[in-house]
C-alpha positions as CSV (number, residue, x, y, z in Angstrom):
1,M,-189.2,-86.0,-51.3
2,R,-192.1,-87.1,-53.2
3,I,-192.2,-90.6,-52.0
4,N,-191.8,-89.7,-48.4
5,Q,-194.8,-87.3,-49.5
6,R,-196.8,-90.3,-50.9
7,F,-196.5,-92.2,-47.5
8,R,-197.5,-89.3,-45.5
9,Y,-200.5,-89.1,-47.5
10,I,-201.3,-93.0,-47.6
11,G,-200.6,-93.0,-43.7
12,G,-203.1,-89.8,-42.9
13,C,-205.6,-91.8,-45.3
14,V,-205.2,-94.7,-42.7
15,G,-205.7,-92.5,-40.2
16,V,-208.8,-90.7,-41.4
17,T,-210.2,-94.2,-42.0
18,T,-209.3,-95.0,-38.3
19,V,-211.2,-91.9,-36.8
20,Y,-214.0,-92.8,-38.9
21,A,-214.5,-96.4,-37.6
22,L,-213.7,-95.0,-34.0
23,A,-216.3,-92.4,-34.6
24,T,-218.4,-95.0,-36.0
25,L,-217.8,-97.9,-33.5
26,P,-220.8,-96.5,-30.7
27,V,-223.4,-96.2,-33.4
28,L,-222.7,-99.9,-34.3
29,L,-222.6,-101.1,-31.0
30,N,-225.5,-99.5,-30.3
31,F,-227.0,-100.9,-33.7
32,P,-229.8,-98.6,-33.8
33,A,-233.6,-100.2,-34.7
34,V,-234.5,-100.8,-38.4
35,W,-235.6,-97.7,-40.1
36,P,-238.8,-98.1,-42.1
37,D,-236.9,-96.7,-45.0
38,E,-234.4,-99.5,-44.4
39,V,-237.1,-102.2,-44.7
40,N,-238.5,-100.6,-48.0
41,L,-234.9,-100.6,-49.6
42,Y,-234.2,-104.1,-48.7
43,S,-237.3,-105.8,-49.8
44,P,-236.8,-105.1,-53.3
45,A,-233.0,-106.1,-53.0
46,A,-233.8,-109.1,-51.3
47,A,-236.2,-110.4,-53.9
48,L,-233.6,-109.7,-56.7
49,A,-230.9,-111.7,-54.2
50,R,-233.5,-114.5,-54.6
51,G,-233.8,-114.2,-58.3
52,E,-237.5,-112.9,-58.3
53,A,-238.8,-109.5,-60.0
54,M,-237.6,-106.4,-58.2
55,G,-240.9,-105.9,-56.0
56,T,-241.5,-105.4,-52.4
57,S,-244.4,-107.2,-50.8
58,V,-243.9,-104.5,-47.8
59,L,-245.6,-101.9,-49.8
60,A,-248.4,-104.4,-51.6
61,G,-251.6,-102.9,-51.5
62,F,-250.1,-99.2,-51.1
63,L,-249.3,-98.9,-54.9
64,P,-250.9,-100.9,-57.6
65,G,-248.1,-103.8,-58.7
66,I,-245.5,-102.6,-56.4
67,A,-245.4,-106.4,-55.2
68,H,-243.8,-107.4,-58.4
69,Y,-242.1,-104.0,-59.6
70,T,-240.5,-101.5,-57.8
71,Y,-240.4,-98.3,-59.7
72,W,-240.7,-95.6,-56.8
73,Q,-236.9,-95.2,-56.7
74,P,-234.4,-95.8,-59.4
75,P,-233.0,-99.4,-59.5
76,G,-229.3,-98.9,-59.2
77,Y,-229.0,-99.4,-55.4
78,F,-231.3,-102.3,-55.5
79,F,-229.3,-104.5,-58.1
80,F,-225.9,-103.4,-56.0
81,L,-227.3,-104.4,-52.7
82,S,-228.7,-107.7,-54.3
83,L,-225.2,-108.5,-55.3
84,V,-224.2,-108.2,-51.8
85,L,-226.9,-110.0,-50.2
86,R,-226.5,-112.9,-52.6
87,L,-223.0,-113.5,-50.7
88,V,-224.6,-113.6,-47.2
89,P,-226.9,-116.0,-45.6
90,P,-230.2,-114.6,-45.2
91,A,-230.0,-114.6,-41.2
92,H,-227.5,-111.8,-41.9
93,H,-228.9,-109.6,-44.4
94,F,-229.6,-106.7,-42.3
95,L,-225.9,-106.8,-40.9
96,A,-224.8,-106.9,-44.4
97,V,-226.8,-103.9,-45.6
98,R,-225.5,-102.3,-42.6
99,L,-221.9,-103.0,-43.5
100,F,-222.2,-102.3,-47.2
101,S,-223.1,-98.5,-46.2
102,W,-220.4,-98.5,-43.8
103,S,-218.0,-99.8,-46.5
104,L,-219.3,-97.2,-48.7
105,G,-218.6,-94.3,-46.0
106,V,-214.9,-95.9,-46.3
107,I,-214.8,-95.4,-50.0
108,V,-216.5,-91.8,-49.8
109,L,-213.8,-91.0,-47.4
110,L,-210.8,-92.1,-49.6
111,L,-212.5,-90.7,-52.7
112,G,-212.5,-87.2,-50.8
113,A,-209.2,-87.4,-50.0
114,A,-208.5,-88.4,-53.5
115,I,-210.2,-85.5,-54.9
116,L,-208.7,-83.0,-52.1
117,R,-205.2,-84.3,-53.1
118,R,-206.0,-83.0,-56.7
119,L,-207.2,-79.5,-55.6
120,T,-204.6,-78.9,-53.1
121,T,-200.7,-79.0,-52.7
122,N,-201.0,-79.4,-49.1
123,V,-201.3,-83.2,-48.1
124,G,-202.6,-81.8,-44.4
125,W,-205.2,-79.4,-45.5
126,A,-206.8,-82.5,-47.8
127,L,-206.6,-84.7,-44.8
128,L,-208.2,-82.2,-42.3
129,G,-211.2,-81.8,-44.9
130,V,-211.8,-85.2,-44.8
131,L,-211.2,-85.6,-41.1
132,V,-214.2,-83.3,-40.7
133,L,-216.2,-85.2,-43.0
134,A,-215.3,-88.5,-40.9
135,S,-216.4,-87.3,-37.9
136,E,-219.5,-85.1,-39.0
137,V,-222.6,-86.6,-37.3
138,S,-225.0,-86.6,-40.3
139,F,-222.5,-88.5,-42.6
140,I,-221.9,-91.0,-39.7
141,K,-225.5,-91.9,-39.3
142,V,-226.0,-92.1,-42.9
143,A,-223.0,-94.4,-43.6
144,N,-224.5,-96.6,-40.6
145,V,-227.8,-97.3,-41.7
146,G,-228.9,-99.0,-45.1
147,R,-229.8,-96.5,-47.2
148,M,-229.2,-95.4,-51.0
149,E,-227.6,-92.0,-50.4
150,M,-224.1,-93.6,-49.7
151,L,-223.9,-95.3,-53.3
152,A,-225.0,-92.2,-55.2
153,L,-222.4,-90.1,-53.2
154,A,-219.7,-92.8,-53.5
155,C,-220.6,-92.7,-57.5
156,T,-220.8,-89.0,-57.5
157,M,-217.4,-88.5,-55.9
158,A,-216.0,-91.1,-58.1
159,A,-217.0,-89.5,-61.0
160,L,-215.6,-86.0,-59.9
161,N,-212.4,-87.6,-59.4
162,C,-212.3,-89.2,-62.3
163,Y,-213.3,-85.9,-64.2
164,L,-210.3,-84.1,-62.2
165,A,-207.8,-86.6,-63.5
166,Y,-209.1,-86.2,-67.1
167,R,-208.5,-82.3,-66.4
168,Q,-204.9,-83.1,-65.1
169,R,-203.6,-85.6,-67.8
170,S,-206.7,-85.3,-70.6
171,R,-206.6,-89.2,-71.1
172,L,-210.2,-89.8,-72.9
173,H,-210.8,-93.1,-70.8
174,T,-211.1,-91.1,-67.7
175,L,-213.4,-88.8,-69.1
176,A,-215.6,-92.0,-70.4
177,L,-215.1,-93.3,-66.5
178,A,-216.4,-90.1,-65.2
179,S,-219.5,-90.1,-67.2
180,F,-220.4,-93.7,-66.6
181,L,-220.1,-93.2,-63.0
182,A,-222.1,-90.2,-63.2
183,G,-225.0,-92.3,-64.9
184,V,-224.6,-95.0,-62.6
185,A,-225.1,-92.0,-59.7
186,M,-228.2,-91.1,-61.2
187,V,-229.7,-94.6,-61.6
188,C,-229.0,-95.3,-57.9
189,H,-230.7,-92.3,-55.9
190,P,-232.7,-89.3,-57.6
191,V,-230.0,-86.9,-56.3
192,G,-227.4,-88.4,-58.3
193,I,-228.3,-86.2,-61.1
194,L,-226.2,-83.8,-59.4
195,A,-223.3,-86.1,-60.6
196,A,-223.8,-85.1,-64.3
């Protein structure tokens, strides 16, 4: 019985991810124009990927020293995005930025399913909750543009999942991991303070 329930849960997660992919397909096919915020967030990450200081020439002259040091946002997103950009040729950086956010959307959905699975005994209700999120317009928009909110949300949900695992089994390493992930969420976006 337990194995059958696990297969239903895994199948449901695959189904929700498929719905998410189909719901976001029109957005990806239209490939919306680059947002000014995307350029502002991409530029410091691209500089880091090239081995330069975390600055942005896009806002040079607007804030003193911003061409060399970007202090206007926490550095976590820039760091993680720079790791992705190192793997991709510069001609495909913009696509990589968008796919990074899209992939984080998938991770958020899977973490949401794991959290709801811990909070309810009914697999159907857990998957229905994640399905609602997967088809929600604001979530789809944020997950398909290069912004830092998705990384902070993924870290926050991972921290919550680890904390719930700690509450179930009282293993200290899961509590430590929850604390670490909450800290990562805080250095990725100001709203990450909610993870703590």
